C-alpha positions as CSV (number, residue, x, y, z in Angstrom):
1,M,-4.8,220.6,236.4
2,N,-7.5,223.0,236.1
3,K,-7.1,224.0,232.4
4,I,-6.9,219.9,231.3
5,F,-10.2,219.3,233.1
6,K,-12.0,222.2,232.0
7,L,-11.1,221.4,228.5
8,S,-12.0,218.3,229.1
9,L,-15.4,219.2,230.2
10,L,-15.6,221.1,227.1
11,L,-14.7,218.6,224.9
12,L,-17.1,215.9,226.5
13,A,-19.8,218.5,226.0
14,L,-19.0,218.9,222.0
15,P,-21.0,215.9,221.1
16,L,-24.2,216.9,222.9
17,L,-24.1,220.2,221.5
18,M,-23.4,218.9,218.1
19,T,-26.7,216.5,218.4
20,S,-28.6,219.3,219.7
21,C,-27.7,221.1,216.5
22,L,-29.0,218.4,214.3
23,K,-31.9,217.6,216.0
24,E,-32.9,221.3,215.8
25,D,-31.8,221.3,212.0
26,N,-34.1,218.3,211.5
27,E,-36.7,220.2,213.6
28,V,-36.9,222.7,211.0
29,F,-36.6,221.6,208.5
30,G,-38.6,218.5,208.6
31,E,-35.6,216.0,207.5
32,S,-32.2,215.9,207.3
33,S,-29.9,217.8,204.8
34,S,-29.0,214.6,202.8
35,K,-32.4,214.0,202.4
36,R,-33.2,217.0,201.0
37,L,-30.4,217.4,198.5
38,Q,-31.7,213.7,197.8
39,K,-35.3,215.2,196.9
40,A,-33.6,218.0,194.7
41,L,-31.9,215.5,192.9
42,D,-34.9,213.2,192.2
43,E,-37.2,216.0,191.4
44,A,-34.3,217.2,188.9
45,R,-34.2,214.0,187.0
46,T,-37.9,213.4,187.3
47,V,-38.0,217.2,185.4
48,L,-35.0,216.5,182.7
49,R,-36.7,213.1,181.4
50,S,-40.2,214.7,181.4
51,S,-40.0,216.3,177.8
52,E,-41.6,214.2,175.5
53,K,-38.8,215.4,172.9
54,G,-36.5,216.8,174.8
55,W,-35.2,220.3,175.2
56,V,-34.2,223.5,173.6
57,M,-31.1,224.6,175.2
58,D,-29.5,227.8,175.2
59,Y,-25.7,227.5,175.5
60,Y,-23.9,230.5,176.2
61,V,-20.0,230.1,176.0
62,G,-17.1,232.5,177.0
63,D,-16.6,234.5,180.2
64,D,-19.7,236.6,180.7
65,S,-21.2,234.9,177.6
66,S,-18.6,236.7,175.2
67,N,-18.8,234.3,172.8
68,G,-22.0,234.1,172.4
69,G,-24.9,231.8,172.6
70,Y,-26.0,228.5,170.4
71,A,-29.0,226.6,169.9
72,F,-28.8,223.0,171.3
73,T,-31.0,220.0,171.7
74,V,-30.9,217.6,174.4
75,K,-33.2,214.4,175.1
76,F,-32.4,212.7,178.5
77,D,-33.1,209.4,179.6
78,S,-32.2,207.1,182.3
79,L,-28.5,207.0,182.0
80,T,-27.8,209.0,178.4
81,V,-28.4,212.5,176.6
82,T,-29.0,212.5,172.8
83,A,-27.4,215.9,172.0
84,S,-27.8,217.7,168.4
85,S,-26.6,221.9,168.0
86,E,-26.2,224.3,165.1
87,L,-22.9,224.0,165.0
88,T,-22.3,220.1,164.3
89,K,-23.5,217.7,162.1
90,G,-26.2,214.8,163.4
91,A,-26.6,213.7,167.0
92,S,-24.3,212.5,169.9
93,T,-25.3,210.5,172.7
94,S,-23.2,209.5,175.8
95,Y,-23.4,209.6,179.5
96,Y,-24.3,212.6,182.1
97,K,-24.3,212.2,185.9
98,L,-26.5,213.7,188.3
99,T,-24.8,214.4,191.6
100,T,-25.3,216.7,194.7
101,D,-22.8,219.7,195.6
102,N,-24.6,222.4,197.6
103,G,-27.7,221.2,195.2
104,P,-28.3,219.5,192.3
105,V,-25.2,219.2,189.7
106,L,-25.6,218.4,186.4
107,T,-22.4,216.9,184.5
108,F,-21.7,215.5,180.8
109,D,-19.0,213.5,181.9
110,T,-18.2,210.8,178.8
111,Y,-17.0,212.6,175.7
112,N,-19.6,214.2,173.7
113,D,-18.9,215.7,170.1
114,V,-21.5,217.8,170.6
115,F,-20.9,219.3,174.3
116,H,-17.5,219.3,173.7
117,A,-16.7,221.0,170.2
118,L,-16.8,224.5,171.9
119,A,-14.7,223.7,174.7
120,T,-12.1,221.8,173.1
121,P,-8.6,223.8,172.6
122,S,-7.1,224.2,168.8
123,A,-4.8,225.8,166.8
124,G,-4.9,229.5,167.8
125,N,-7.5,228.9,170.5
126,Y,-5.6,227.3,173.2
127,E,-7.8,227.8,175.9
128,G,-11.2,227.2,173.5
129,N,-14.2,229.1,174.1
130,H,-14.5,228.5,177.3
131,A,-17.9,226.3,177.5
132,D,-19.1,224.4,180.3
133,Y,-19.7,220.7,181.0
134,E,-20.6,220.6,184.3
135,F,-23.5,222.9,185.5
136,Q,-25.5,223.5,189.0
137,I,-29.3,223.1,188.5
138,V,-30.8,226.4,189.8
139,S,-34.1,225.7,188.9
140,A,-36.1,223.0,187.1
141,T,-40.0,223.1,186.0
142,S,-41.3,221.6,183.4
143,D,-41.7,224.7,181.2
144,L,-38.0,226.3,182.1
145,V,-35.0,224.6,183.5
146,V,-32.1,227.3,184.4
147,L,-28.6,226.2,184.6
148,R,-25.5,228.0,185.6
149,G,-21.8,226.7,184.3
150,R,-19.7,225.8,186.9
151,R,-16.5,226.8,185.2
152,T,-18.0,230.5,183.5
153,N,-21.0,230.9,185.7
154,N,-23.2,231.5,182.8
155,Y,-26.6,230.7,183.1
156,V,-28.0,228.1,180.3
157,Y,-31.4,227.5,179.5
158,L,-34.0,224.7,178.3
159,R,-37.1,224.8,177.4
160,P,-39.5,222.4,176.1
161,L,-38.6,220.8,172.5
162,T,-42.3,221.3,170.5
163,T,-41.0,219.6,167.1
164,T,-37.8,217.1,165.9
165,P,-34.5,218.3,167.0
166,E,-33.6,218.4,163.3
167,E,-36.9,220.6,162.3
168,Y,-36.1,223.3,165.3
169,L,-32.3,223.3,164.2
170,A,-32.8,223.2,160.4
171,K,-35.3,226.8,161.5
172,V,-32.5,227.9,163.5
173,A,-30.2,227.9,160.5
174,D,-32.4,229.4,158.6
175,T,-32.8,232.6,160.9
176,E,-29.4,233.1,161.1
177,K,-29.0,233.1,157.0
178,K,-31.5,235.7,156.8
179,F,-30.5,237.8,160.0
180,V,-28.8,240.3,157.8
181,V,-29.3,243.7,160.3
182,A,-27.0,246.0,162.3
183,S,-28.9,247.9,165.0
184,L,-32.3,248.4,166.5
185,S,-34.6,251.1,167.8
186,T,-38.5,251.7,168.4
187,D,-39.7,254.2,171.2
188,V,-41.3,252.6,174.4
189,D,-43.5,255.3,176.2
190,G,-42.1,258.3,174.3
191,K,-38.2,257.4,175.3
192,N,-35.9,255.7,172.7
193,V,-35.0,252.1,173.1
194,S,-31.8,251.1,170.6
195,A,-29.5,248.2,170.3
196,D,-26.2,247.6,168.5
197,L,-25.7,244.0,167.0
198,D,-22.5,242.2,166.7
199,I,-23.9,239.1,164.6
200,N,-20.5,237.2,164.4
201,N,-20.2,237.2,168.4
202,R,-23.8,237.3,168.8
203,Q,-24.2,240.2,171.4
204,A,-26.2,243.0,171.8
205,S,-25.8,246.6,173.2
206,F,-29.0,248.3,174.4
207,Y,-28.7,252.0,175.0
208,S,-31.3,254.8,174.7
209,T,-30.9,258.3,172.5
210,T,-33.4,259.8,175.1
211,D,-31.6,258.7,178.3
212,S,-27.8,258.6,179.2
213,T,-28.6,256.0,181.7
214,F,-30.0,253.4,179.8
215,S,-27.6,251.0,179.2
216,K,-27.4,246.7,179.2
217,S,-25.3,244.4,177.4
218,C,-25.7,240.9,176.7
219,A,-25.4,237.9,174.5
220,F,-28.1,236.1,172.3
221,T,-28.9,233.3,171.0
222,F,-30.8,232.1,167.2
223,T,-34.0,230.9,167.9
224,D,-36.4,229.2,165.2
225,T,-38.2,232.4,164.5
226,G,-35.8,235.2,165.8
227,I,-33.1,235.7,168.8
228,R,-33.6,235.2,172.9
229,L,-31.2,237.3,175.1
230,S,-29.4,235.7,177.8
231,S,-31.2,238.0,180.4
232,A,-34.1,240.3,179.7
233,V,-33.8,243.9,179.2
234,D,-36.4,246.1,181.3
235,A,-36.9,249.1,178.7
236,Y,-39.3,251.7,180.6
237,G,-41.8,248.8,181.9
238,K,-41.4,247.0,179.4
239,T,-39.6,243.5,179.3
240,L,-37.6,242.4,176.3
241,S,-36.1,239.1,176.0
242,D,-37.2,237.0,173.0
243,F,-38.0,238.2,169.6
244,S,-39.4,236.9,166.0
245,F,-37.6,238.8,163.1
246,E,-39.1,239.4,159.3
247,P,-36.6,239.4,157.5
248,E,-38.2,241.1,154.6
249,T,-39.0,244.1,156.4
250,M,-36.0,243.9,158.7
251,T,-38.7,244.1,161.8
252,F,-38.6,242.4,165.0
253,T,-41.4,242.0,167.3
254,S,-41.7,240.7,171.0
255,N,-42.4,237.4,172.2
256,D,-42.7,238.7,176.0
257,K,-45.3,238.9,178.3
258,G,-46.8,242.6,178.6
259,S,-44.7,243.5,175.5
260,E,-46.3,241.3,172.7
261,Q,-46.8,242.9,169.4
262,L,-43.9,245.9,170.1
263,A,-42.5,246.5,167.1
264,I,-38.8,247.2,166.6
265,K,-37.1,248.5,163.2
266,G,-33.9,247.1,162.3
267,Y,-31.1,248.4,160.3
268,L,-28.3,248.7,158.1
269,P,-25.5,250.7,157.7
270,A,-25.4,253.0,154.3
271,D,-22.4,251.2,153.3
272,Y,-23.1,248.1,154.0
273,V,-21.8,245.2,151.5
274,Y,-23.5,242.2,151.7
275,Y,-22.1,238.9,151.8
276,E,-22.8,238.0,147.8
277,Q,-21.5,241.2,146.3
278,I,-18.0,240.5,147.4
279,A,-16.1,237.6,145.6
280,G,-14.5,238.3,142.6
281,D,-11.2,239.7,141.5
282,Y,-9.1,242.3,143.2
283,V,-6.0,244.7,143.3
284,F,-4.4,244.5,146.9
285,T,-2.4,247.8,147.9
286,F,0.1,248.1,150.2
287,Q,3.0,250.9,150.5
288,M,6.8,250.5,150.6
289,Q,9.2,253.4,150.8
290,E,10.4,254.1,147.5
291,S,14.0,253.2,148.6
292,E,16.3,253.0,152.1
293,E,17.6,256.4,151.4
294,S,13.7,258.0,150.3
295,K,10.9,258.1,153.1
296,K,8.2,258.2,150.2
297,L,6.1,255.5,150.3
298,V,4.7,254.3,146.8
299,D,2.2,251.9,146.1
300,V,3.0,248.3,145.3
301,N,-0.2,246.6,143.6
302,V,-0.9,242.8,143.3
303,D,-3.4,240.7,141.6
304,V,-5.4,238.9,144.0
305,T,-8.8,236.5,143.7
306,I,-11.2,236.6,146.9
307,E,-13.5,233.1,147.1
308,P,-15.9,232.5,149.3
309,N,-15.1,230.0,152.1
310,A,-16.9,226.5,152.3
311,D,-19.6,227.6,155.1
312,G,-20.3,230.9,153.7
313,S,-19.0,232.8,156.8
314,G,-15.9,234.6,155.2
315,F,-13.6,234.2,152.3
316,I,-10.3,232.9,151.0
317,M,-7.8,235.1,149.4
318,K,-5.6,233.9,146.9
319,G,-2.7,235.4,145.3
320,L,-1.3,236.9,147.8
321,G,0.6,234.7,149.8
322,T,3.7,232.5,148.2
323,D,2.2,228.9,148.7
324,F,-0.5,229.8,151.2
325,D,-4.1,231.3,151.2
326,I,-4.9,234.4,153.7
327,V,-8.9,233.9,155.2
328,L,-10.9,237.0,155.6
329,G,-13.4,237.1,157.9
330,Y,-16.8,238.6,156.9
331,D,-18.3,241.1,160.0
332,K,-22.3,240.4,159.2
333,S,-23.5,243.3,161.2
334,S,-21.2,245.7,159.1
335,G,-20.9,244.1,155.9
336,T,-17.3,244.3,156.5
337,L,-14.1,242.3,155.7
338,T,-11.4,241.6,158.4
339,L,-8.0,240.6,157.8
340,N,-7.0,239.5,161.2
341,T,-3.5,237.3,162.7
342,Q,-4.0,234.0,162.0
343,I,-2.1,230.8,161.2
344,I,-0.8,230.0,157.7
345,G,1.5,227.2,158.1
346,E,4.6,225.5,160.3
347,V,7.6,225.6,160.5
348,S,9.6,223.0,162.1
349,G,6.6,222.1,164.3
350,N,6.1,225.6,165.3
351,Y,3.1,227.8,164.2
352,L,3.8,230.6,161.4
353,W,1.5,233.4,161.8
354,L,0.3,236.3,159.2
355,N,0.7,238.6,162.3
356,A,-0.8,242.4,162.6
357,L,1.4,244.8,163.8
358,D,1.8,249.2,163.9
359,M,4.4,250.3,161.7
360,K,3.9,253.8,162.7
361,S,4.7,253.2,166.2
362,G,7.6,251.6,165.1
363,G,6.6,248.0,164.4
364,L,4.5,246.6,168.1
365,L,3.0,243.3,167.6
366,Y,1.1,240.8,169.8
367,P,2.6,237.6,168.6
368,G,-0.3,235.3,167.7
369,H,-3.3,237.4,169.0
370,S,-6.2,236.8,166.6
371,I,-8.0,239.8,167.5
372,C,-5.5,242.2,165.9
373,G,-6.2,243.0,162.6
374,M,-7.6,245.1,159.9
375,V,-11.5,246.1,158.5
376,T,-12.8,247.4,155.2
377,K,-15.0,250.3,154.6
378,W,-16.5,250.7,151.4
379,N,-16.1,253.8,149.3
380,K,-20.2,253.6,148.1
381,D,-19.7,253.5,144.4
382,L,-21.2,250.2,143.1
383,Q,-19.4,250.9,139.5
384,N,-15.9,251.5,140.8
385,P,-15.9,249.6,144.4
386,V,-12.7,250.1,146.4
387,L,-12.3,248.8,149.8
388,K,-10.2,250.7,152.4
389,W,-8.1,249.1,155.1
390,N,-8.4,250.6,158.5
391,T,-7.2,249.6,161.7
392,N,-10.1,247.3,163.8
393,D,-11.5,248.4,166.8
394,F,-8.7,246.6,169.5
395,E,-7.4,249.9,170.9
396,D,-4.3,248.3,172.6
397,A,-2.4,246.9,169.2
398,P,-3.7,249.5,166.2
399,T,-2.9,247.5,163.1
400,D,-1.5,249.2,159.5
401,S,0.8,246.5,158.3
402,Y,1.8,242.6,158.4
403,C,4.5,240.6,158.8
404,L,5.7,236.3,159.1
405,W,5.8,235.6,162.9
406,L,6.9,232.4,164.4
407,T,5.4,230.9,167.9
408,D,5.6,227.6,169.8
409,K,2.2,225.7,170.0
410,S,1.6,226.8,173.3
411,G,1.7,230.8,172.0
412,E,5.4,231.5,173.0
413,S,7.1,234.0,170.8
414,L,10.0,232.9,168.8
415,G,10.7,236.0,166.5
416,Q,10.6,236.9,162.8
417,Y,10.4,234.7,160.4
418,K,13.5,234.4,158.7
419,G,12.7,232.0,155.7
420,S,12.1,231.8,152.2
421,D,9.7,229.6,151.8
422,Y,7.1,231.7,153.0
423,S,7.2,235.1,151.4
424,F,4.0,238.1,150.1
425,A,3.4,238.5,146.5
426,G,6.8,235.5,145.8
427,K,9.5,238.4,147.1
428,Y,8.3,240.4,150.1
429,S,8.6,239.5,153.6
430,M,6.3,242.2,155.0
431,L,3.0,243.7,154.0
432,P,3.8,247.2,155.3
433,Y,1.1,250.1,155.4
434,V,-1.8,248.5,154.1
435,K,-4.1,250.6,152.1
436,S,-6.7,249.1,150.0
437,L,-8.4,246.4,148.1
438,T,-9.7,247.7,144.2
439,K,-12.6,245.1,142.7
440,K,-12.0,245.1,138.9
441,T,-15.9,244.7,138.5
442,P,-18.6,246.5,139.8
443,F,-20.6,244.8,142.5
444,P,-23.8,243.6,141.7
445,E,-27.0,244.9,142.9
446,H,-28.4,243.5,146.2
447,Q,-31.5,241.2,145.6
448,K,-33.3,240.8,148.4
């Protein structure tokens, strides 16, 4: 009875304690938490609608921004948002929503061609690019809105747009087209600051040749004048995040406060091959055993033609595949061709892959993993250009050969293709020991 009585007293006291806590909370903050959240929401809405021409949106995708940043523009009214981007043609308008969940949350909750282009899965990319369309609003002022993706935790930045979306994105496209540079380097107070650039994935890896402790990697977005980093780099007291780029001299200039006019020189490797030099007729060479009894490898030569693809980002190789073409990527930072695992067709509702494998290790492969493949290295001979194939830097699965492999549409491996409709050069089921591409004509001189 005493235990019941004591428990009853405690239960009776709880409402009084809770009332006291709520009272103290209101006294400390001057208003209830719900009112504070509503106030923050109203302020965010006002800021989002305040920019007359809208906002430039640096939109970072992938885990840890691993897929880089892309230029978007957004314009908010009371109910809808109109978005454009460097990735899509035209604008798209849809509804947005502002709610509260430990602070204001911005959600693009109805389908928008522009916003969902990066988030939507596709063939060979089952999870999309890990892009967000729901964001926590971290801060919001008339000069800068900072968002954090609720899926990836990537930060996204909105800055006032001072021109039309069409004009801004056209300048971004021009920057990207003329951005041909592999690395950059400068000195800050006698200390070296360098960076390697991965243009295709929009990543920058900073380091110092004079200080082994200086290191930072981040993504970047193309702007109307150059590039902007996803997070600032503190380089010996100089803040580096926003750069103008001059393509004629391959020079970066810092736009950051306190680092203005800091000039940074860009560089290309000696064996760089420009995009416009590549198209033409080639001999594709791989090697096979001379006979079942002999382990001697002999060259197999196949005439192929390499043509630019529609958007100028890579190439199509014709002649090696029977009734299918092969996509060659182009790494703009290194000036190299890439031949990665890729879908080449469908068989009975399943994906048929040109699949990288490691013959030297006994035929190790990763079914349907498009990160696996090979990359070229030029012999630096303009008159007799040869591009030698080497494994790429995916260390878990070196590549020296290719085969035809099947998976279902969820990516589940179904084994090697045994049919006759698809082959290489009309008769081969595999491409063992891929060796080189030899161009039949000289490389043209690059015109700056």
